[in-house]
C-alpha atoms as one frame of an Amber mdcrd trajectory, in Angstrom:
protein
 -22.885  -7.342  12.244 -24.544  -5.979   9.132 -24.217  -8.569   6.222 -22.951
  -5.904   3.755 -20.067  -4.919   6.093 -18.761  -8.489   6.318 -17.542  -8.509
   2.733 -15.687  -5.275   2.218 -12.287  -6.766   1.332 -13.512  -8.852  -1.636
 -12.736  -8.043  -5.235 -15.793  -6.538  -6.891 -15.709  -9.076  -9.754 -15.684
 -11.909  -7.227 -18.581 -10.387  -5.190 -20.663  -9.501  -8.266 -20.095 -12.795
 -10.058 -20.286 -15.127  -7.105 -22.476 -18.206  -7.244 -26.054 -17.752  -6.131
 -29.271 -19.386  -7.285 -30.031 -16.757  -9.969 -26.399 -16.692 -11.156 -24.978
 -20.182 -11.040 -21.394 -19.167 -11.843 -18.685 -21.744 -12.068 -15.759 -19.219
 -11.723 -16.435 -17.728  -8.266 -17.683 -19.554  -5.151 -20.748 -18.424  -3.232
 -20.328 -15.751  -0.585 -21.981 -15.435   2.751 -22.409 -18.995   4.045 -21.680
 -19.429   7.721 -19.363 -21.677   9.675 -20.355 -21.857  13.343 -22.203 -18.465
  13.254 -19.270 -16.605  11.542 -18.985 -15.518   7.928 -16.865 -17.916   5.918
 -14.458 -16.206   3.449 -11.975 -18.001   1.249  -8.647 -16.402   0.270  -9.520
 -17.164  -3.348 -11.659 -14.069  -3.532  -9.279 -11.745  -1.643  -7.129  -9.332
  -3.736  -3.433  -9.967  -4.244  -1.392  -7.387  -2.321   2.020  -8.074  -3.747
   4.090  -4.936  -4.638   7.485  -3.523  -5.321   8.259  -0.194  -3.807  11.102
   2.344  -4.169  10.890   3.750  -0.666  14.124   5.687  -0.050  16.583   7.190
  -2.525  19.258   9.841  -2.022  21.535  11.143  -4.850  24.386  13.599  -4.002
  27.195  15.356  -5.762  30.331  16.830  -4.224  31.036  20.136  -5.932  34.759
  20.811  -6.325  35.812  23.768  -4.256  38.760  25.753  -5.392  40.621  28.215
  -3.226  37.853  30.120  -1.553  37.668  31.664   1.944  33.936  31.041   2.324
  33.795  27.208   2.744  35.933  24.127   2.504  33.494  21.528   0.999  30.151
  21.644  -0.678  27.682  18.862  -1.419  24.201  19.124  -3.004  21.652  16.321
  -2.679  18.118  15.309  -3.487  16.364  12.728  -1.339  12.919  11.127  -1.726
  10.759   8.871   0.332   7.856   6.684  -0.956   8.671   7.538  -4.571   7.066
   4.724  -6.559   4.935   1.649  -5.804   4.355  -0.949  -8.541   1.277  -3.112
  -7.835  -2.022  -4.265  -9.181  -3.634  -3.659  -5.802  -6.569  -1.172  -6.133
  -6.366   0.315  -2.653  -4.206   3.220  -1.548  -1.426   1.125   0.063  -0.724
  -2.629  -0.528   1.203  -2.655   2.771  -2.015  -2.861   4.761  -1.867  -3.002
   8.569  -5.074  -1.326   9.646  -8.236  -2.990  10.984 -10.796  -1.011  12.957
  -8.361   1.404  14.559  -5.908  -1.312  15.627  -2.421  -1.600  14.106  -1.907
  -4.956  15.773  -4.087  -6.882  13.294  -2.072  -7.124  10.072  -3.245  -7.883
   6.572  -6.659  -6.197   6.495  -7.285  -3.013   4.491  -9.937  -1.117   6.432
  -9.743   2.015   4.286  -6.290   3.194   5.379  -4.948   6.370   3.846  -2.152
   6.605   1.319   1.544   7.085   2.202   2.865  10.642   1.651   5.629  11.222
  -0.876   8.489  13.447   0.276  11.176  15.044  -1.815  14.040  17.063  -0.272
  16.678  19.226  -1.932  19.621  20.204   0.182  23.138  21.634   0.432  25.769
  20.631   2.882  28.777  23.000   3.397  31.656  22.889   5.842  33.278  26.128
   6.783
């Protein structure tokens, strides 16, 4: 594995300010040491993925129908999906679940795309 690919999920400030002989930082540990031939990564340098999301919202209003021969009831509504996400996460989606084309390995952001936002406007009528 290329050494630069092993550290893609690390905060830039942690990677750039990590301890090394020419920059003996006392705020970020060194990166790239090995444990039994595998890169050692601590969760201290991984980005916080906490978030609050308004995912589904529907607002409707029943319009009063007076004596009309066209319809009995009428309701207008607006519905939205993936409306807002509050987070300090710098990626597209803090709800990461992608890793090298496998949805079975959770918690790794391997450049997944953003969620789409959907807004619907509708009318329900009964005749």
